N, C-alpha and C positions, 0 to 999 in steps of 0.2 A: 309552497304549492306553485305549480306552473301558472303563469299569467295568461289571460285571454287576450289575443292581439286586438288592438283597437282598429278594426276595419273601417269604422266611420271616419276616423281621423285620416287614415290612409286615403280614402276616397276623396276627402276634401283637399288633401295635398295634391292628388292627381288632377283634380279640377283646377287647382291654382297653378299647376305647371311647375311645382316646386319639388325638389328632392330634399332629403333631411338637412343637408348643409345649407341650401338656399333658405329653407324655412328658419333655421337657427339664426342665420344672418339677418333676415327680415325681423325676427323677433327681438334681436338685440337692438335694432334700430328703433323699434316701437318703444322699448323700455327706456332707451336713452332720451327720447322725447319727454317721457314722464319723470325724468331725473333719476332713473334707476339704472344700476349696473348689473348686468346678468352674465353669469359664466355658463352660457348655453352654447353647446357645440353639436357637431354631427352625432356623436354618440348619445348625447342627451335626448335629441329628437328621436333617435332610433328606439330608445327605451320607452318613450311615450307611445310609439307605434306598436311596440311589443306588449303594451298594456299597463305600464307604470302610470299611476295617476299623479300629475304634477301638483305641487303644493302652492297655496296662495302666495303672492298674487299672480302666479304663472297662468292659471286658467283664464283669468280675465285678459291678460296680455295676449295669450294665444288666440282667444276668440276675437279680439280686436284686430289682430294681425290678419287672420283669415277673412274677417268681415271686409276689411279694406281691399284685400286682394280680389275677393269675389264680388264685391259691390253690393252686398246684402248682409243683413244681420245674421250671424251664426250663433246659435244657442249652445249652452253646455251640453244639453242632451244630444244635439245633432253632431257634436264633436266627440261624443263618446265619453265625456267626463262625468261619470255617474256620481262622483263624490265631490264635485265642484260646489263651493258654497253658493247658496241661493242669493240673488240680489236683494239688497235691503229694501229697495223701492223700484217701482216700474219705471224704466227709462223712456217709455213712450210719451210722446207729446200729449196723448189723450188722457193720461193718468191725472187724477184729481190733484191740483196743486196744493190745496189746503191740507189734504191727507198726507201728501208727501212732506210738506213742511213740518207737520206735527211729528211724523215718524222720524225724520232726520234730526230735528232739533232735540228730541228726547233721546235719540241714540247718542248724540254728541255729549249728553250729560250723564250717560250710563257707561261706566268704565268697561263693562263686559261687552257692550254692543259697539263701543267706540272703535274697537279694533277692526270690526267688519268694514267700517267706513273707509279705511285705507287700503282695502283689498281690490278696489275697482281701478279702472283707468279711464281717461277721457276717451269717449267713443266717437269716432268720426261719423258713423252712420247717424248718430243723434244730432249732428250738426245740420242735417238736411231738414228743412221745414216741411210740414205736411203738404199734401197735394195743393197746388195752386198757391203755395206760400202763405196760406191763411192759418192763423193761430186758432185752434179750436176753443170753443167756450167750454167751461167746466160742466160736467154732467150733473144733473139733479141739484144745481145750486139754488138754495132757497132765496126767494125775494126778501128784501130787507124787513118788511113788516108782517109777513105771513109765511108759514111753512109751505114748502113745496109739496104737491100731492105725492103720496107714497105709491109708487108704481110696483112695489114688491108684493109678493103673496101675503095674505092676511096674517099667516102664522110666522112670518119672518120679520124680526124687529129691524127697524131702520138703524143704521150704524151711528154711533156717537163719535163725531169727529172732533170733539173738544179734547184739549190736553187731558190725559187720563187722571192727573192728580189736581185738577183745577175745577172747582164747581162753576156752573154757568152763572153769569151775572144776571140779575133780574131787571136792572135799569136799561134804558136806551143808550146806545152809543151817541155821543154828542160831538160837537165841533171841538171841544176841549180835548177829547181823546185823540182826535186827528192831529191837533196841534202838538200834543205830547209826542206822538210818533215822529213827526217832522223834526222836532227838537232833538230827539234821541238819535235820529239818523245823522244829524250834524255832529253830535257828540262822538258817536262811534267812528264816523269818517275821519274827523280831526285826529282822534287818538291813533287810528291805524296809520295815518300819514306821518304822525310824529314818532311812533315807536315800533311800527310794524304790526301786521295783523294778528300774530300769535298772542299779543298782550290782551286783546279784547275778544278773541274768538268765543271763549266759553261764556263770557258775559253777554254777548250779543245772541248766542244760541239760547241762553236761559231767558233773555228778554222776549225773544220771539215765541218760545214755547209757553211761558207762563203768563205773559202780559198781552202779547199781540194776538196770538191765535184765538184766545177766548173772545176778544173783541169782535172778531169776524162773525160770531154766532149771535151777537146781541142785536135786537131789533134797532133799526135806524132808518132815517129818511134816505131815499135813494142816493142823493148827493153825498151824504156823509158816508154811506156804505161804500160807494165807489171810491171816495177819498181814502177810506181805510184800506181798501184793496190795493190802491196805488201806493200808499205809504208802506204797506207790508211788502209790496214788490220791491221797493227801494231798499228796505232793510234786508230782504233776502238777497238782493243783488250785492249789497255790501258784504254779507256773510260769505257769499260765493267768492268774491274777490279776495277776502281774507283767507279762505281755504286754499285758493290758488297760491297766495303768498306763503302759505304753510306747506306747499308741496302736495296737497290732496286734490288732484286735478279732477278726478271723477266726481267727487263730492261738490266741487266748485261748479261743475257742469250741471249737476242736478239743481243747485240753488239758482243758477242763472236761468235755467229752464222754468223753474217755479216762478221766478220774477217775471219772465215774459208772459206766462199764462195768466198771472194775477193782473198784470197791466192790461192785457187784452180783455179780461173780464171787466175791468174798471173802465174800459173804453178810453184809456189814457195812452194815446199814441206817442207822446213824448217819452214817457217812461218805457214803453215797449221798444221804442227806437234805441234808447240807452241800453236796454237789456240785450237786444240783438247785437248791438255794436260791441258790448262787453264780451259776449260769447265769441264773436269773431276775433277780438283782440286776444282773448285767452288762447284760442287755437293757434293764432299767428305766433304768439310768443313761444309756443311749444314746437314751432317749426312747420306748421301746416299752412300752406299757401294754395290750397286746392280751389277749384271752382266752387265747391260747396261753401267754403269759408268766404270767398268773394261774394257769393250770393247772399250770405248772411249780412255782410256789410252793405250791400246794395239794398236789401230789404229794410235795414235799419235807416238808411238815408231816405227811402221812400216814406216810411212811417213818420219821419221827422220833417216832412216838407212843410207842415203848418206849425211846427214848433218854434219857440223863440230862437233867435240867431245863435245863441250860445250852444244849444243842443244841435242845431244844424251844422255848426262848425265842428262840433265833437264827432258827429257821424261822418261828415264829409271828409275830414282829414284822414280818417282811417281808410276811406276808399283810395286815397293817395298811397298809403302804406302798402295796401294789398295790390293795387294796380301796378306798383313798381315792379312786381314779380312777373307781370304779364304784358303790360302796355305802357311804354314810357310816356307817350303823349297824354294818355288818360290820367296817369299819375300826376304829371305836372299841372294839368288842367284842374284836377280835383284839389291839389294843394293850393293853387292860387285862389280857387273859389272858397276854400275853407278859411284862408287868411282874410278875404274880404268879409265873409260872414262874421268872423271874430271881431273885426273892427266895428261892426254894426251892433254887437252885443252890449246889453246893459250890464253893469257890474252888480247884479242882484246876488247877494251872498247865499251860499248853500251848496252842498255837494252835488245837487241835481239841477241847479238853476244857473250855475256859472261854470265856465271852463277856463282854468288858469292859463295864462299866456305861456308860462314855463312848460306846461304839458303840450301845448300846441307846437312849440318849437322843438320839443323832444321828438314828436311824431314827424315833424319836418326833417329832422336829422335822420330818423329811420328811413324815410322815403329816399333822401339823397344818398344815404349809404348803400341802399339796395341798387340805386342807379349808378353806383361806382363814383359818385362825387364826394370823395372823402374830405376835401377841403371845405366844401359847402356844409357837409355834415358836422365838421368840427366847429364851424362858425355858428351853426344852429344850436349845437350842444352848449357852446359857451354862452349864447344868449339865454338858453333855457336855464342854465345854472344861475345866471345873474337875476333872472326874474322869479326864482323860487322864493317863497315866503318863509319866515322862520318856522312856521308850523309844518312845512313840507320837508321834514328831516329825511324820511325814507326816500321820497322822490329825488331830493338833492343828492343823497348818497349814491343812488343808482345812476344819476346823471354824471356824477364824478367818475364812476366806474367806466361808463361808456366813453367819457372824455379821455380817460387814461388809455383805454384800448385803442381809440382812434389816433391819439397822439403817437402811440407806439408804432402803429401801422404806417404812420407818416415819417417815422424815424426820429421822433422827438422824445427821447428817453427822460430827460429831466422834468419837463412838465407832466409826463405820465406818472413819474414817481410822486410828484406833489399831489396829484389827485388821488392816487392810491393811498397815500399817507392820510389825506383828509377822510377818505372812506374808512380807514382803519380807526381813526380817532372817533368817528361817529358810531362805529360798530357795536361797542358795549351797550349802547342804549337801544339797539334795534333787535327785535325778534322777528326775523324774516328769512325765509329760505332763499329768496332772491338775493338778499345781501350776502348770505352764506355762499351762494353760487358765484357771485361776482368776486369774492375774495379767493375762492378756489381757482377761478379763472386767472386771477392776478398772479398766483403762484406759477401757474403753467406758462403765462406770458413772460414772466421774469426769469425763469430758469436759464435761458440761454445767456443771460447777463449776470449770473450769480457770482462771477469772479470779481465784479466791481464791489468795492466796499459799501457804497451806499445801497446797492441792490441787496447785497447779502444781509445788511442790517435790517432792511425792510422785510425781507423774507423771514428772518428770525423773529421779528416782532409779530408778523402775521401768524406764524406757527405758535408763538407764545399766547397770543390773544385768542386763537381759535381752538387750541387743544383743550380737551377736557381736564379737570383739575386732578384726576387720579392717575 
């Protein structure tokens, strides 16, 4: 049967000032940011304009591409995608964070719904904070010791936001529950650093769904309730970073946003600062250096102004990373300030109370590399690797990858091979998309030198180690 032309998509492309070929090129760029390879060309775009419905994850990529170009959020309905899959959760900042957390973590554990989680993409429009940069409070959030008044019509039942297969606890939440959440955050963070995020993703999602979310509905003193919200925010933040390490960037963005909302509800500005900084880091790592991302980093630093020095160093150093793309003087100033703050920090253990020196020097290297100081970046990476602890296996492997790439750019092939060899030795214990990507990049960097015996041997070993067994 003849298709009906998609006039809505045609009008959007006209507003964007794009022809089909330009649209296809922009779409390939968006996909590359998300780690996807698309075979989309002029003829593909023309078929969509003629009425062919793109298959997932293409609708989400198209909407993100148009939203960035037009500077506003474009919906599937507005683009004429009548059969585009509905979003699993509301991407708006105003959506209730506890409901989002329950929906997402249960979908993670459901094989039929899990596939939907990978259909989205990181949304640039969701990086912009609400008006005046304020994080909104959750709607209809009950007080710790009494239910909130029901503002609904009498014949409409209030929603049950508990995990669907977990009965409500009858006892009060106590300080011991809070301590358990803090301990588990350290356990999951250490495991992710040692072996990569994919090892613990399902376990952390299950813990949030079945153990943590029900705690938020138990009666508690205000101090304990706020502590539970902040601890849940940190666990959601860890799960978001694990999803990013697994290549699921849209889902990571949702969890980071949930963490920011919960931290705001808990009035925990330090955790909120960490959440906003993590969102900015995630976008930066995907190649976005826009004013919206810089604004996120600036807001993180503002929320951290009364936080301990370790948190302030953590937020301030990322200002240096992002400012390096815009203002050299601001980047150097921020970097020096972060280093001074780090010297003032106490070595209090914990993933949200300390900032490893190796991580600080890694960000110093990122800043200097953007400022075209490759020698300085090499020195910072070398220091970063030296300061990594035995539990930081994944960060150490990624640091070695960057060291190898930097050495090669400076013409130092032998030390580059040494670091890539060390990355390959660590690779079997890691389950991380970032580690996968760095080995893929190593192959690309080494191909011009493949006539050398030592390079050819390393390329063969990489192929052997990374190829599937069948």
